[in-house]
N, C-alpha and C positions, 0 to 999 in steps of 0.2 A: 393669562387675560392678556387678549389683546383689543385696546378700544380705540377705533377710528374718532378721527378729527369729524367727518359725516358718515352717514350711512345710507349713502343713496342705494345699494342693492338689497338691502332690508325695505326700504320702503319700496322697492320694486314689488319685491316679493311677497308683500303685505295687499300692495295693489292692483298685479299684474290679471289677478283670473278676471276682475271686474273692467279695469283698464281697456282691456286687449278686446273686449265684448263693444265697450263704448266708441272705442278707435275704431274699430270694423264699421260697426255702424256711421259714424262718420263722414269717413271715407265713401262709404257705398250709397251715402244720400245726398251728400253735400257739395257744392265748389271746394276744392282743396284750398282756394285764396278766397277770402270774400264771402261770411254765410251764416247762417243763423247761430250756428255756435258762437260765433265773434259776438256778435249781438246781445245773446243772452252772456255774454261774459261784461260786454260794457255794461249792463243794465247792472248785473249782479257787485261789480266792484263800484260802482257809482254809488249805490246802497250800503255797501261795505263801508266805504269811507267818506259817506255821507256829505256829496258833492251832488250838485247837478249833472255834472258828464263827467264821461271816462271816457277817451281813446284807446283801443288797443294794437300795440305797435311791436315793430318785433325787435329792442331793446332796452333795457334804460336809458343805455347811452342815445337812442335816438329819441328818445323822451327828451334829454335834457337839451340835443340837439335842437327840436322842433320847439322846444318851449324858448328857449334863447333867439330862436330866430324869428316867431312870434312876437315878441317883443322890442323886435327891430336890433339888435345886437349885429353890429354889423364892424368893417375892419376901422380902428381907430380906438372903437369902446374897449370902455373897463369892463370887467367883472368879477366881483368880489367872491373869496372861496376861500376856504381853509388848504395849510399845505401837506396833511395829514391825511389828505382821502386817498382815492383809488384813482385810477390815474384818468380814468373815463369823463369823471368830473372837469377836468381842466382840458382835456383833448375838444373835446365839444366846442369851449370856449375860444382855442389856438386856429381851430379847421372853419371857426366862423371870422376869421380875421380881429378877433380883439384881444388884447391881452390883460393874462390870466392877475388879478391882485390877489396877496393872501394876506388876511387875518389871522396871528396866532390863537391855541386854544386855551381853554381851560383845564384845569385838571383832569375833566372827566370826558378829557377829548374834543370839547364840542366848540363853536366859534365862542370867541370872548367878544361880547358885547363892546367893550369899551375899544379895543384894539380896531374893532370894524371899523366904527365912526373915525377914527384916527386915518383910515385910509382912503374913504369915499372924496371921489373928487367929481368935479363938472363933467368928467367923461365917463362917470361912472353907471351902467346902463342898468345895471342887475346884481340879486344878491343872493348866494346860494349857500345857505346853511346845509352842511350834510349829515345825516343822522345815523352817527358811525355805531355799530352794533344793534341799534334799534333803541338807541337814545334820542329823544328828540332833544335838538337845541333850545335855548334861552328863547323863544317865540315870543314873547312878550315884550321883551326889549331889543329884540331885531327887527320884530315887527312893529315897534313903535319910532326906532331909528329912520328904518323904511320907509315909515308914511312922513316922517318929518320931510326928508329929503326928497319924493314922491318918484322913489328908486320901487319898482317891482321885485318881489322876495320869489325864487323859485326855492320848492323844496328838494333836494336831494335826498329822497324816502327810500333808495334803496334797498336800502338794509331795513327798513322801518316798517314794513307792512302792518297792522294790527296795531300799533305804539299807537299814545293815547298822550293829551299832554292838555290838561284842567279838560278833560272828556272829549275833549276833539281829538279825531282819529287823523294821524298822518296824510298827509294829502291834502287836507282841507282847511288848513292854516297857512297858507302863503297864497301868492296867486295862481300858480301850478303845482301840482305836486307830480313828481319824477320818480316811475317805480319801476326795480326789477323782475324779473319772473326766471332769473339763470336758475340753472340746478341746484346750486345752490343756497338758495333763499329760501324765506321760509314756507313762501307760496311759492310752489318752481314748478317749472314747464320741462320738458324732456328735451330742451334748447334753448337759444336766446330768444327771449320773450319782455317785454316789456310793455307799460302804460302810463298814461298820463290820466290826472284828475284836475277838475277847474269847475268854479261856479259861473265862469266868464262863458255866453253863448259864442260871442266872438272867434274867441282862441278856440275853445271845442271845433267848431266848423272847418275855420281854417286848417286842419293838422289833421281833420279827417281826409280834408280837399289835399293837402301837401303828401298824405303818407300815401297817396296810390297815386305818383307821377305828378301830382297835380290837376288829375283827369275831374272835371266837371261832370263830364258826360264820355262817353267812351271817346270820342272824337272830339272835343273841346276841352283845352287847357288854357287855364286863364292864369295860371301860375306855373314855373318850374319845381317842380317838387321835388320828392325822394322815394325812394320804394321803401317804405317803413313800415310794410303790414303785419300783423299776426295772423296766423295762417289756420286755419279751422283744425288742426292736430292738435295744437297747443294752446288753442282755447278749449277743447275738448275735452284733455286734461287738467287744465287750470278750473274749468266750473266744475270737473268732481273732486279737485283738491280742495279748492275752496269752502267746499262742507266741511271739510277736518282743520281748516284755519284757527281757531278758536283753540279748540282743542292742544293744538301743536301749542300753540303759544303759552296756554295754559302750562302742558308739561316742561317746556322751557322753563317757564319762570319758577314751578318746583323745584327745578334742577338749579337755578341761582338761590334758590333758597338754602337747598340742602350743600352749595358751596361755602355758603355763609354761615353754617352750622360748624363746619368742617376744615376750611381753612385758617390757619392760625394768620391772623392779620396784623400781627407783629411783622409780620414776614411780608405777605402780601398786601398791596392796596387796589381796589377796585369800588367806584362810586358806589355807594346806597342809592337805591331809589327814591326820589324825594314824592311828599303826598300827591304832587299835581302831574308825577309823573307814571302812566303804565307800559314799561317796558317789552317789547316783544324777543327780546334776545334774542337773534340772528346768531350774534358772536357773543362770548363772553372773554373781554378782553382783561386782565388782570397786567398790573404794573411791578416790577420784583428787581432785584440789585441781581449780579451775576445770569443775565438772562439765558444768555448763548449756553452758558452750563447747565440749567438748568432746564434748557429744551433735548441738550443732548443725553443728560441722565434719564430725562423720562422716556426719551426715546428708546433707551437698556431697559426700559421696565414696559413696553409695550404700548404707550402714553404717546398719541399723535396731536402733536401742534401744531399751530402756525402763527404768522408775525403780520397784522395789520396794523401799519405797511414799515417795514424796515427804513425806507429810505423817504423823506417826505419829498415832495413833487418840487419844490424851489432845488432840494441837490440833485435833481434826477441830471445825466446828461442831456436830455432833451430842454431842460430849461435852463441851460448858460447863455441864451440868447438874451435874457432876462434879466441876466443883471445882480441876480440874488446871490448870497453867496453865507457860507455857514457861520451862525449867528444871528442872523437875520430875525428866525421866528424861534427864540429859544425853547419855550415851551414843547413847539412839536418836536424840536429834535433832541431834548430828556429824554420823552417819552418812546421816542422812537429804539434808545436803546432800553427800554425796559418794557416794552409792551410782550404781552403772551398773549395767545388766544388758546383757551384750554376746550375742551370739548363740552358741548352741551347740548345737541342734537337731542332729539325728541325720544331717541329710541335706548338711551343710556337709562341703565339700572340706577337706584339708590346706590347699592354696594360698590361699582362702577367708580361713581363719584366721593365714595367714603374711601377709596384706595389710591386715585389720581391726589387727594389731596390728602392721605398721611404720606404719598410722597414725596409733594412737592415741602411740605412740613418738616418730614426726614431730611433732606438735600438743605433746609437752611438752620436745622438744627446742626447739624454734621459740618456748615460752611462757615454759618457767620459765628 
C-alpha cells in the first residue's frame, strides 16, 4: 500500500475525458488571454466567497503583491505577518520595498492577536493574517485591532478557499482576500493561478487595470502595471473544478474526523475545530515529538508526508538583513520542529487513514 501526500494523477484520470473537451472548446472559440471563461470564473468565485468583486490573476503571489500595492505599501513601510508562512507572503512585502514585521503564533499556528498589537508602529501599512492549512485566524480580534489603528487587513487565504469564520467565507472578512489556485490547492488549476476578492469597487477596478500592464485601452496607459492575468485555459479548468469544490471539502473534513477517531492524541497534537469555524483542510498538520524519525518511519511504510514549514521565515538566509535571531518567535520556532503534514487528500480511503494512524500510534508506543 503506497499512500501519496497528494494524488494529482488520479484527479486527472477522473476528469480527463470531460476536461479535454472543455479545454478544446475554450482554445478553439476564445482568445487565449482574456475572455469569457475568465469573466465567468470571476463572477462565480465572487458569489462563492460572498463578495461584490473578484479579479482573476496568474498566482496567489501576485494577488498579494497587487493587494499591498493598491493599499499604498511602498519603500520604508512595514507590513505585519507571521514567520511560519510560505515564503511568498513575505517576498511580496520585500519586493515592494517594505519591511516585513512578524507577530508570533498561537498553538494552532495562527497569528496571535496579542503579539500583533505589540508590533504595530506608525509605519505599519497593512496586516496579513495567514490561514495555514485552511484554518482561519482569530479575525474578530485581529480586525478589532486593525480598526483601532486604522490599518487595512489582507487575508492570505491561499490555503483556505471554502473555509468559513462565523459563517463568513474566507476572502470576505478583511479588506482584500488573496487566493492561490496552484495545482496543490483544493481548488486547483493545471498551473499557477490565483485571484483576489473584495467589496471595494475602487480596489477591484485598479487591480483589473494593473494586472494587464496598466492598460485602460490598448494604447492608453494610466499607470505602469504588471502582467498578472489569468489565461482562459486555467479559467476553463477552474470553472469546471469549482462545481466540485464543496464535495472535495466535505470529503477532506470526513478524513479529518477519521484521523480524530484513529490517532492517539496522547502522542499527537492537532487543534480541534471550534464551533465558529468551518475548515477546508488544505493540509492536515499535526505536532509530534521525534518528528524527523517519525517521517522516516512512515516513509518505510510507503506513507508520504511533508513539512509546512521546517524553517521559519525570520531564520531563512534571505531574512538575515532584517536582524532577527533564533528565539525571537519562540512559538513558531518550537512548532517548526514538531509539525508534520499527513495525507488528507480527497482520494484517501477510510482504510488508508486507519493504516496511517495505526503506524503513527505504533511508532510512539515503541519509542516513547
